[in-house]
C-alpha positions in Angstrom: 53.3 79.3 80.1 56.2 80.1 78.4 58.5 82.3 80.7 58.8 86.0 79.5 61.8 87.4 77.0 64.1 89.3 79.6 63.8 92.2 77.0 59.8 92.1 77.0 58.6 95.8 76.6 56.4 95.2 79.5 58.4 93.2 81.8 61.0 96.6 81.4 58.2 99.2 81.7 57.5 97.2 85.0 60.0 97.6 86.5 60.4 101.3 85.4 57.0 101.6 86.9 58.2 99.6 90.4 61.4 101.6 90.6 59.8 105.2 90.1 57.4 104.0 92.9 60.3 103.1 95.0 61.9 106.3 94.5 58.9 108.3 95.3 58.0 106.4 98.7 61.6 107.0 99.9 60.6 110.5 99.3 57.6 110.5 101.7 57.5 112.9 104.7 58.7 110.5 107.2 61.4 108.7 105.2 65.4 109.3 105.9 65.8 110.3 102.3 63.5 113.1 102.6 65.2 114.1 105.8 68.5 114.3 104.3 67.1 115.9 101.1 65.5 118.7 103.8 68.6 119.0 105.0 70.6 119.7 102.1 67.7 122.1 100.8 68.4 124.3 104.4 72.2 123.8 103.6 71.4 125.2 99.6 69.6 128.0 100.8 72.3 129.0 103.5 74.9 129.0 100.6 72.6 131.3 98.0 72.0 133.9 100.5 75.5 134.1 101.5 76.9 134.1 98.3 74.5 136.5 97.2 75.6 138.8 100.0 79.0 139.0 98.3 78.4 139.9 94.8 82.0 140.9 94.3 83.3 138.1 95.2 80.9 136.1 92.8 81.4 138.1 89.9 85.3 137.5 90.5 85.0 134.1 90.5 82.1 133.8 87.7 85.0 136.5 85.7 88.1 134.0 86.4 86.0 130.8 85.6 84.9 132.3 81.9 88.2 133.4 81.3 90.0 129.8 82.2 86.5 127.9 80.3 87.7 130.5 77.2 91.4 129.4 77.4 90.3 125.5 77.6 88.1 125.9 74.3 90.8 128.0 72.8 93.4 125.1 73.5 90.7 121.9 73.1 91.4 121.4 69.3 95.2 122.0 69.3 97.9 119.3 70.3 98.4 118.6 74.5 102.0 119.7 74.7 104.3 117.4 75.7 105.1 117.4 79.2 102.5 119.2 80.2 100.6 118.1 83.6 97.4 115.9 83.3 94.8 114.8 85.9 95.7 111.6 85.6 95.9 111.1 89.1 91.7 111.3 88.9 91.3 107.4 88.1 88.2 108.4 85.7 89.9 110.0 83.6 93.1 107.5 83.0 92.4 106.1 79.7 94.4 107.7 76.9 91.4 108.6 75.0 90.2 111.4 77.4 93.6 113.1 76.5 93.9 112.0 72.9 90.6 113.3 71.7 90.0 116.6 71.2 86.2 116.6 72.3 86.6 114.5 75.0 89.8 116.4 76.5 87.6 119.3 76.6 84.9 118.0 78.0 87.1 116.2 81.2 89.1 119.7 81.4 85.7 121.7 81.6 84.1 119.8 84.2 87.2 119.6 86.3 87.9 123.4 86.3 83.9 123.7 86.9 84.6 121.5 89.8 87.3 123.6 91.2 85.5 126.6 91.1 82.0 124.9 92.6 83.8 123.7 95.4 85.3 127.1 95.7 82.1 129.3 96.1 81.1 126.6 99.1 84.5 127.5 100.8 84.3 131.2 100.5 80.5 131.5 101.4 80.4 132.4 105.2 78.0 129.8 106.9 78.4 128.3 110.2 80.7 125.3 110.5 77.9 122.4 110.5 76.0 124.1 107.6 78.9 124.4 105.4 80.2 120.7 105.7 76.6 119.8 104.3 76.7 121.8 101.7 80.2 120.9 101.1 79.7 117.3 100.7 76.4 117.6 98.8 78.1 119.6 96.2 80.6 117.0 95.8 77.8 114.5 95.8 76.4 116.4 92.8 79.8 117.2 90.8 80.7 113.3 91.5 77.2 112.7 89.7 77.6 115.1 87.1 81.5 113.9 85.5 81.4 113.1 81.7 82.7 109.5 82.7 79.3 108.8 84.1 77.2 109.2 80.8 77.7 107.4 77.6 77.4 110.5 75.0 80.7 111.4 77.1 82.5 108.6 77.5 85.0 108.0 75.2 86.1 104.5 76.7 82.0 103.2 76.7 81.3 104.8 73.2 84.7 103.0 71.8 83.8 99.6 73.6 80.1 99.9 72.0 81.9 100.3 68.5 83.9 97.5 68.8 81.3 95.1 69.9 78.5 96.2 67.5 76.7 97.4 70.3 76.8 94.1 72.3 78.4 96.3 75.5 75.2 98.6 75.1 72.9 95.2 75.1 75.0 93.7 78.2 74.9 97.4 79.8 71.1 97.3 79.7 70.6 93.9 81.2 73.0 94.7 83.6 70.6 97.7 85.1 67.4 95.6 84.5 68.9 93.1 86.7 70.4 95.3 89.4 67.0 97.5 89.9 64.9 94.4 90.3 67.6 93.4 93.0 67.7 97.1 94.6 71.3 97.9 94.7 74.2 97.8 92.3 76.2 94.8 91.7 79.7 95.5 92.8 80.7 91.7 92.5 79.9 88.7 91.0 77.5 87.1 94.0 77.0 83.8 92.2 81.0 83.3 92.8 80.3 83.3 96.3 78.5 80.8 98.5 78.8 81.4 102.9 80.7 78.4 104.1 81.6 77.0 100.8 84.3 79.5 99.7 84.3 82.3 102.8 83.8 81.7 105.8 85.3 78.5 106.4 87.0 78.1 109.2 86.3 74.8 110.8 84.1 75.0 114.1 80.6 74.7 115.1 77.7 76.6 116.7 77.3 75.9 120.2 75.0 78.2 121.8 72.4 80.2 119.9 68.9 82.3 121.0 66.6 85.0 119.4 69.6 87.5 118.5 72.5 86.0 118.2 74.5 82.3 117.5 77.6 81.7 118.9 80.9 80.2 116.8 83.3 78.3 118.6 86.0 76.8 116.2 88.5 74.5 116.1 92.0 74.2 117.3 95.4 74.5 114.9 97.2 74.2 117.7 98.5 71.3 120.3 98.1 73.6 123.0 95.4 76.6 123.6 95.6 79.9 126.0 93.2 78.7 129.3 91.2 82.3 128.2 89.3 82.2 125.0 89.2 85.1 122.8 85.6 86.4 122.1 84.8 88.5 119.2 82.0 90.6 118.5 81.7 92.0 115.3 79.6 94.9 113.7 75.8 94.1 114.0 74.7 96.5 110.7 77.3 93.5 108.7 78.2 89.5 108.5 80.8 88.6 111.0 82.5 86.8 108.2 84.3 89.9 107.4 87.0 88.3 110.1 87.0 85.1 108.4 87.0 85.7 104.5 89.5 83.7 102.8 92.2 81.4 105.0 94.7 84.1 104.2 93.5 86.7 105.4 91.0 85.7 108.1 91.8 87.3 111.5 89.9 84.3 113.4 92.4 81.9 112.0 94.7 84.1 112.6 94.2 83.8 116.3 93.4 80.8 116.5 97.1 79.8 115.1 98.4 81.8 117.9 96.9 79.7 120.3 93.3 81.3 121.3 90.4 79.6 121.5 88.3 81.6 119.2 84.5 82.3 119.9 82.5 84.2 117.4 79.1 86.4 117.6 77.1 85.9 114.8 74.1 88.6 114.6 71.0 87.7 113.8 69.3 89.5 110.3 66.3 90.8 112.7 62.9 90.6 111.3 59.4 91.2 113.2 58.8 90.3 116.2 62.6 91.1 116.5 62.0 94.5 115.3 61.2 95.7 118.9 64.7 95.1 120.4 66.5 97.8 122.0 69.9 98.6 122.6 70.2 96.9 126.2 68.6 93.4 124.5 72.0 93.7 122.0 74.0 94.4 125.3 72.4 91.1 127.2 71.1 88.6 124.7 74.5 89.8 122.7 77.5 90.5 124.1 76.7 89.7 127.5 75.7 86.2 126.6 78.7 85.3 124.1 81.2 86.4 127.4 79.2 83.8 129.8 78.7 81.1 127.5 82.3 81.1 126.0 83.4 81.0 130.3 81.2 78.3 131.0 82.4 76.4 128.0 86.0 76.7 128.7 85.6 76.9 132.2 87.8 79.7 132.3 87.7 82.4 134.7 87.6 85.9 132.7 88.1 85.8 128.6 89.7 88.1 126.2 87.2 90.5 124.1 87.4 92.0 120.7 84.9 94.4 119.3 84.9 95.5 115.7 83.2 99.2 114.4 79.9 99.3 116.2 80.5 96.1 117.9 83.5 97.8 119.9 81.2 100.0 121.1 78.6 97.5 122.1 81.4 95.5 123.8 82.3 98.7 126.0 79.0 99.5 126.9 78.0 96.2 128.4 81.7 96.1 129.9 80.5 99.2 131.7 77.3 97.8 132.8 79.0 94.4 134.1 81.5 97.0 136.1 78.7 98.9 137.6 77.6 95.7 138.6 80.6 94.8 140.2 81.6 91.6 137.7 84.4 92.0 135.5 84.8 88.5 133.5 87.1 89.9 130.6 91.3 90.1 131.1 91.3 92.3 128.2 89.7 94.5 125.8 90.4 94.8 122.2 88.7 98.0 120.0 89.3 97.8 116.0 88.0 101.0 114.3 85.6 101.7 117.3 84.3 105.1 118.4 83.3 105.9 121.8 83.6 109.3 121.9 81.5 110.7 119.0 82.6 114.4 118.2 84.9 113.6 115.2 82.6 110.9 113.2 83.6 112.4 109.9 81.2 112.9 106.7 78.3 110.6 107.9 77.5 113.6 110.3 76.0 115.2 107.5 72.8 112.5 107.2 72.6 113.1 111.2 71.0 116.0 112.8 68.5 116.9 115.5 65.8 116.7 113.3 66.6 113.5 111.7 67.2 111.9 114.8 63.6 113.0 116.3 61.9 112.1 113.4 63.6 108.9 113.6 62.9 108.2 117.4 59.1 109.2 117.0 58.9 106.5 113.8 60.9 103.5 115.4 59.8 103.9 119.0 57.6 101.1 119.2 59.4 98.8 116.6 60.4 99.0 113.1 62.9 97.6 110.9 66.2 99.6 109.7 67.0 98.1 106.1 70.8 97.4 106.3 70.6 98.4 102.5 69.8 102.1 103.8 73.3 101.8 105.9 75.4 100.6 103.4 73.8 103.5 101.4 74.8 105.8 103.6 78.3 104.8 103.8 79.0 104.2 100.2 77.8 107.8 99.7 81.2 108.8 101.4 82.9 107.2 98.6 81.0 107.7 96.0 83.4 107.7 93.0 84.6 104.3 94.3 81.8 102.5 95.8 78.8 103.7 93.2 79.8 106.0 90.2 82.8 103.3 89.2 80.1 100.5 89.0 77.7 102.6 87.0 80.3 103.3 84.6 81.7 99.5 84.3 78.7 97.6 84.7 76.0 99.5 82.6 78.1 101.9 80.1 80.6 99.1 79.4 78.0 96.3 79.6 81.2 94.4 82.0 80.2 92.4 84.5 81.8 92.9 87.8 84.7 90.6 88.7 84.5 88.2 91.7 85.7 89.5 94.9 84.9 88.4 98.3 85.2 91.7 100.0 82.8 93.6 98.0 80.1 90.6 98.5 80.5 90.9 101.9 80.1 94.5 101.3 76.4 93.8 99.7 75.6 90.9 102.4 73.9 93.6 104.9 71.9 92.9 108.0 69.0 94.6 109.2 68.4 96.2 112.7 65.6 97.1 115.2 64.3 100.4 114.9 64.4 101.0 118.9 67.9 99.7 119.2 69.4 102.2 116.2 66.8 104.9 117.6 69.0 104.8 120.7 72.3 104.6 118.9 71.8 107.6 116.9 70.6 109.6 120.0 72.9 108.4 122.5 76.1 108.7 120.6 75.9 110.5 117.3 73.8 112.8 118.8 74.2 114.0 122.2 77.7 111.7 122.5 76.7 110.5 126.3 78.5 107.6 126.1 81.9 109.4 127.1 79.8 111.6 130.0 79.9 109.5 133.2 76.5 108.4 134.5 74.7 109.8 131.7 73.2 107.0 130.1 71.3 104.0 131.7 71.9 100.9 130.2 70.1 97.2 131.6 69.3 99.5 134.5 72.5 100.7 135.9 74.5 104.1 134.8 77.4 103.7 132.6 80.8 105.1 132.9 83.7 103.9 130.9 86.2 104.7 133.0 85.0 101.5 135.3 86.1 99.9 131.9 89.9 99.2 133.7 91.5 96.6 131.6 94.2 96.8 129.8 93.3 98.0 126.0 94.5 97.5 122.7 93.3 100.2 120.4 93.6 100.0 117.0 92.4 102.7 114.3 93.0 103.1 110.6 94.6 105.9 109.1 92.4 106.6 106.1 89.0 105.3 107.7 86.3 107.4 106.3 83.8 105.5 108.7 85.8 105.6 112.2 88.2 109.2 111.6 91.6 107.7 113.4 91.4 111.1 115.7 88.1 110.1 116.9 88.9 106.3 117.8 92.2 107.8 119.6 90.1 110.6 121.5 87.7 107.2 122.6 90.5 105.3 123.8 91.5 108.3 126.2 88.0 107.8 128.1 88.8 103.7 128.8 89.8 103.4 132.5 92.7 101.0 131.8 96.4 101.1 130.1 95.9 101.8 126.7 98.0 100.6 123.6 96.9 102.9 120.8 98.1 101.5 117.4 97.5 103.0 113.4 97.3 101.6 110.6 97.8 102.5 107.3 94.6 102.1 104.5 90.9 102.3 105.6 87.9 100.9 107.6 88.4 97.2 106.1 91.5 97.3 104.3 93.2 98.5 107.4 91.9 96.4 109.9 91.9 92.7 107.6 95.4 93.1 106.9 97.1 89.9 106.9 100.1 89.3 109.0 101.8 86.9 106.5 101.6 88.6 103.5 104.0 91.4 105.1 102.0 94.5 103.5 101.3 98.4 104.6 102.5 99.4 108.1 101.4 100.3 111.3 102.4 103.3 113.8 102.8 102.9 118.0 103.6 105.6 120.5 103.4 104.5 124.3 102.5 107.9 125.4 98.7 108.6 124.8 98.5 112.4 125.4 95.7 114.8 124.7 96.7 115.2 121.2 97.0 113.1 117.9 99.1 115.1 115.6 101.6 115.0 118.3 101.2 111.6 119.2 101.7 111.0 115.2 104.8 113.1 115.1 106.6 111.3 117.5 105.0 107.6 116.5 107.3 105.1 115.6 106.7 103.2 112.3 107.2 99.6 111.3 106.5 97.6 108.1 103.6 94.9 108.2 100.3 94.1 109.5 99.1 95.4 113.1 97.9 92.0 113.7 101.6 91.0 114.7 101.8 93.4 117.7 98.3 93.0 118.9 99.1 89.1 118.9 102.2 89.5 121.1 100.1 92.1 123.3 97.6 89.8 124.1 99.9 86.8 125.3 100.3 88.2 129.0 96.5 88.2 129.2 95.4 84.9 127.8 96.7 82.6 130.6 98.5 79.4 130.9 98.3 77.2 127.8 96.5 73.9 128.1 95.6 70.8 125.9 93.4 72.0 122.8 90.0 70.7 123.5 89.0 68.5 120.3 85.3 68.4 120.9 83.7 71.8 121.0 81.1 72.9 123.3 80.5 70.7 126.4 77.6 68.4 127.9 75.2 71.6 128.3 76.3 73.1 124.9 76.7 70.3 122.4 77.3 71.8 119.3 73.9 72.6 117.0 75.2 72.8 114.1 78.7 73.4 112.0 80.4 76.7 111.5 79.3 79.4 110.0 75.8 78.3 111.1 72.4 79.8 109.4 72.1 83.0 111.0 75.0 84.4 109.1 73.4 83.1 105.7 69.8 85.0 106.3 70.0 87.7 103.5 68.4 90.8 104.2 65.2 91.2 102.5 64.9 93.5 100.0 61.8 95.0 98.6 61.1 94.8 95.3 
């Protein structure tokens, strides 16, 4: 039987029908999308009531808006005055066509004016802080979606490309759209350009331990001598670990090995039934604690140094609090990378999480179920919709371009599923109730936990422009640990700030030895230094790494023979996308 043509009408209709069914199912009463939209409806209703209660303010705002719109229209078909400030800082409108063509200049300026007026209307409304935060977020989502750059008829760049290509860009755009609809996500990179273990995650090593939840990768040494205490890395469990081992030139794993550390990496499993019943305690015991115990057993070290990234840091600190309560202290030092322990300042992700949402998710996931990694990835992408959503809509669909090969964006699309009970506990205990920092308020693995019992030296890194872990939240989190803390603030965001190669000498960081109660005061008094935060971290880690010993060339030991080469099969398992 011949294969259906990719543009066959029946095939296209089938894809569109599945897409419609998928959207409809995402809005059923128990879905996360439904709860989020219900929260927006409540905020929208409160906003309407507030602006209606102040008619004069609304009339003044409308009057000013109409006057400015009239001015825009009157100037629309006149040449732009030389030297007039242009909104070129908005990268959606940097192409010269937006300024040179009067109609599109009007589209641009009218949209920017409308956006300014609508956001001002939100700011002037009398609402409680949480409701205003939610309304502000959703208004910006709406305005981002409404930008003229997102639509073929009002995007001069896309029209020009279509004309110059004889319609080829439109044809390619439709092809890209259909392909993405089948995949269930927007393509951000050329996924065919990368293969885990082939051209990313290529640092040599072996899997030396595994259970149902993790594989433990031990990496081969690159120095003749190594520190006797190994370094155990706990990556976030909502993404794959190879963010710390993308390419040799920007691999934190390789950098640590080059400093003489024996590095072990946890590779979280992409869970599916029956592992959908795993709990937070399982992630502590089968994940973090197992990794620490096996690394100590393989190396014969009295203690390890441990590093946790994002939620991996939350899991690591929780595990150390459990172990401390049980009179076990197998860790010599703790490194936290963009991780939260205190959850009062979590940034804009707060708009997705309220008590009603958490309670509904708890009820649905209490006995098991999978939380798709794509759900979490979409929520985080929406926090930067112009960069992580709409820019790809424009390039992929309107201009018919193929996304370039970019390892970081490949990783960003390689999400990991979570088990429902673990996820529900995490939401409730941290984002909703913020109890991890309350002494003995939470019981984990059968014992009450208190972060003050985690009295080992700690290095805490935060990124100044982080939209997932706001740096002031990470700063406040550091103050709940029981040992001495060195806090370092790096430039850039959650990923680019963290994965900042020391060899490239890019960006900068700030240090201040005094960790007082006021983060703004800390920053005002901090010393700025050029380059990567990896350098001061490596220097800080040396005293806790123990004496140097000859490097072991054979990975694992008699009881831990190599199971398979790094990066292992767990990290290669893709999250299944329902079609």
